[in-house]
N, C-alpha and C positions, 0 to 999 in steps of 0.2 A: 774487765777481771786482769789485775797485775800481779804477778806472781812474781817476786824481786828474782834476777838472776837465772829467770826461767828464759829458752827460747820459746814463740810461739807453738812449735813442733811439741818442745817439752810441757808447756802450759796444754794445751790440749790433750796430752797422756794425762795429765795431773788430774784435770777435771772430768774424764770417762774413770778413771780411779776411784775419785771420791763420787762419782754417780753410782758405782758399782758398790764400793763399800755401804752407800747411803742404802741401797734397794738391799743388800743381802745383810746388814747387820740389825735392821732392824725389823720389827713386827708389824710397822705399818709403814704407809709410803709417809715418806720426808721427802718434803721437798727443797731441792735445792734454789738460790736466785742469787745474783751478784749484783753487786756495784755498781754501775757505770759511769762514766762523766762524759758529760755532751761532748767537752774538749778532747776526749782519748778515743773516740771513735774510731778516726783514721789510723791510730795505733793500734786498734784489734778488731779489725773488720773482715777475720774469718769468720763467717758463720758456723764454721765444725766447731769453733770453741766453746761456742753459745750451746751446743745441742744437746749436755749432758743436764743444763737446766732447765728447770721450769716457771722461770720468770726472771725479769732483771727490776732492778730499782735506776730513775734516771734523774743523774745531779746534777746541778750546774752551777758554779761558783760565782756565774756573773750578778750580782744583787741591785744590778740597775734598769734593766729592762725585761718585761716580757716579754718582744718579739726574739730574743735570742734562747729564751727557753722553750718558747714554741717551736723554733727552727729545729732547735737539739733533739725536743723529745719526739719531732716527725721525722727528725734524721733515723733515729734507732725504728721508729713504727717500719719505715721503709725497708731497713736493714735486717730486721727479724721482724716480719709482719702477722707471724704467728705465738710470738712468744710473749707470755703471760707479762703486764706492764704496771709499776705502780711510778708515784713523782715522786722525788725528795723534797723536803721543802727544810732549807735552813732559818733556824730562829735566829743565827746570828752570823753575821758577817765577817770571817776572819781576816779576812785582806785589809779591811779598815780598823778593826778591833771594835764593832760595836753591834748593837740588836740591829736587825734586820727593821727597815722604817714600818710602822704601820699600813700606811699607802701603799708599800711592796707586798707586805705580806697577805693584805686583804687581796689584790691583786694575782696573787701566785694563789691563794685558795680557789678564788672563782674561775680560774682558767683551769687548774686542776680538777675541780666539782664540775666545771662544763665539759672533761674529757672522760670523768666517771660517767655521768648521766648518760653521755653520745657509745660508751662501753667499749672507750678506746684504752682505759687506766682503770685497774681493780682497786686503787685505793692512794692515799697520800701516806707518808713517812714524815714526821716531823723530828729535826735534830738538832742541840747542840751538845755540843761537847765538853761545855765551859758550861759553869755555873752562871746561873739565872741570879745575878746577886744583887744587883743595885737595882734602885726604884725604879729607875727609867726600863729596865728590861725586863722586872717583874710586870709594869705596867704592857708593854710591848706585849708579852706573853698572854698577859688576861685579856688583851685586846683581841689580840690572833683567837684564841679562844672562844670566846663572845662570837664574832663574826662565823668563825666557823661553825657552831652553833645554828648559829643564824640560817646561812646558805645550806644548810642540809636539814633544814627546818626541824630540830631537834627541839621539842620543849623544855628547856634547864635555866638553872639558876647558877652562877657564879659566886662561891663564898671560898674566900683564901685566909687560910690558916697556916700563921709562922710555925715549923715544927723546930727548927731550930738556929741557932746563930752562931756563924765560926768567928770568935774571937780573933782569929788571925786577919781572915779575909774583911771580915763583916758581913759575909754575903750569908742568903736566907735560902733555907728551903722552902716549899711551901706547898700546900695540897689545892691544888685548882679545879673545881668542878670534878674530882673524882680523878683527877693525874696527877701524880707526884713527881715534884721537881726539887734537885738539889743539887 
């Protein structure tokens, strides 16, 4: 939970106010979740900061090894044992400027699904803030989706339909098995 320019005490007060507004301003329970990076746990290690939250999403920038992801996830489990958790999975390695490898994607999905089966994780979140625009990136996404469907034993088929081509970048948007990317 990073609130630019705020001290830890100010951040805790902001989180309490957000919770209060969410509780009083909605006619139904509004869940509050925060993005947490494994590399920043030591910087935000006051459990009181997380009290207003219903859950956290756990992300790691390390796109090389699954043990680092396991280590980071387990650190948050120990730190916030009663907080609901989801695992964040990047489709793109921003440090290298390339899509993650299909081997890494497969391994991370398998790890996340194991945690779901064990009741340690409520779900997986897949993210890329860039266009899935080259054919290799689209192939990695399609492979990921295929493996994901296999591992959770969905019976599905994969269809790819080009939606548009950006003439400036050559990027394609596509609909893949009901998920729209652009």
